[in-house]
N, C-alpha and C positions, 0 to 999 in steps of 0.2 A: 504494500500500500504506500501511497505517497501523498502529494499535495492534492488539494481539492479543486484546483483550477488548471485547465490544460495549458495555459500560458505561463504558469509559474516557472521561474528559473530555479529556485531552491526547492528541493524535495526532501521531506522528512520521512524516513522509513521507520515505522514503529512495528513492523511485522518481523517475526523471527525468520522469515524465508530467505532473507539476505541480511548482512550485518546492519544492525540498527544504527541510525545516525543521519547525518545531513549530507545530501548529495546535491551537486549542481548539474543542471541539464545543459549539455552541449548540443546545440541544434545542428551543428555541422558534423558531429561524430558519425561514424559508420557502424552499423550493427554487425560487427565481425564476431566470430565464435568466441565465447567467453565474455564478451562485452555485456555490461548491464545497461538495459534500455528502459525507458519510460514509455508506456503505451496507454492508450485509451482502453477502457474495459471492452473486451469482445462481447458480442451479444449473449452468448451462453454464460459468461462470467457475470455480466451485468444482471442477468435474471437471478442467478444463484446468490450473488452478493447483495442485490437489492432486497431479496427476501429476508436477509439478515440485517437490514438496516443501513447498508453502506450506500451513500449517495453515488449516483452514476458518474459524477464528475471526478471522483477520486481516481487518480492515475495509479497504475500498477507498475512496479519495477521488478524486472526479472532478468535472468542471465540468458544469453543466446546459447542454446545447446545444439541446434542444428539449423541448416539453411538450405537454400536451393541445391538440389542434387543429392542431399543426404537422405538416407532411409531411416524412418522412425516406425516403431511397432508398439502397439499396446495389446496386451492380453488382459484378462480380468484384473489382475493385480500387479502387473509389471509393465514398465515402459522402457524400451531400449532405444538409445540414440547412438551415434557413432562413438561417443566418448564416455557415456554413462548408462548404467542400468539403474532405474529407480523404482521404488514401490509406488503403486497407485492404489489408494484405499477405495473401498466401495461406499463407505459412509464416513461422515465427518465426526469430530469428537463428541457431537451431541446426538449421534445416531441417525442423522438425516442423510438420505442418499446423495451422493456426489454425481455431478454430470459425468457421463462416460462416452467414450468412443472406442472402437476396437478395430484391429486390423493393422496391416503394414502399408506404408506408402512412401514414395519418394517425393520429397518436397519439390513443388513446382516453382517457377519463376516468381520472385517476390514473396515467398513464404518463409516464415521463421518458426522454430519450435523453441519455446521459452521454458526454462526451469528455474526454480529457486534453489537455494543451497541446502534446504532441509526437507525431510520426508513429509512435513506438514504443509508445505507450500501449496497454495492453490494456483496452478499454472497450466501449461499446455498438456500436462498429463490428464487434465480434466476437460479443458476447453479446446484442446486440439491446436493445430498449427494456426498461426495468425498471419495476416497480411503485413508485409514490411511497411505498408502505408499507414498502419496503425502506430508505428513507432514515431514518437514525437521528441526524440532526443536520446542521446547516450547519457546515462547517469554516472557521474564521476564522484566518488566519495571525497568529501573535504573534512569531515569529522565523523569518526565512528566510536560508538560506545565501547568502553573497555569490557572485555569478557572476563568473567571470573576464572 
């Protein structure tokens, strides 16, 4: 999660899916593998998050895990990208069903697959690939919370 306005330059990440802290949005940065990007909520994410009280204007920040030409697969409880295999839960911590997609696909032109750094992250493992046009900047950390 990040700022509440799509034109915000400073982004505050309060979610454990990536290091908590303050990020600055670089509008010229490229969404290369491993880069952290700020995106508008995809439709599936907006519906799920909206049901939990999150305004649709809150940007998401996630790490680029795959891009055009990369193969990504999801089975019931696992997602495989070129660099990572991650768990995909069927229900959230409150027992509510999470959005799902299944199968394997090669990402097409202008598609990205985004993951957070933790198993609890709400990301492409649930809402699937996103259009690169949804990216509204690369998020660069300028202050991160110290971890215990």
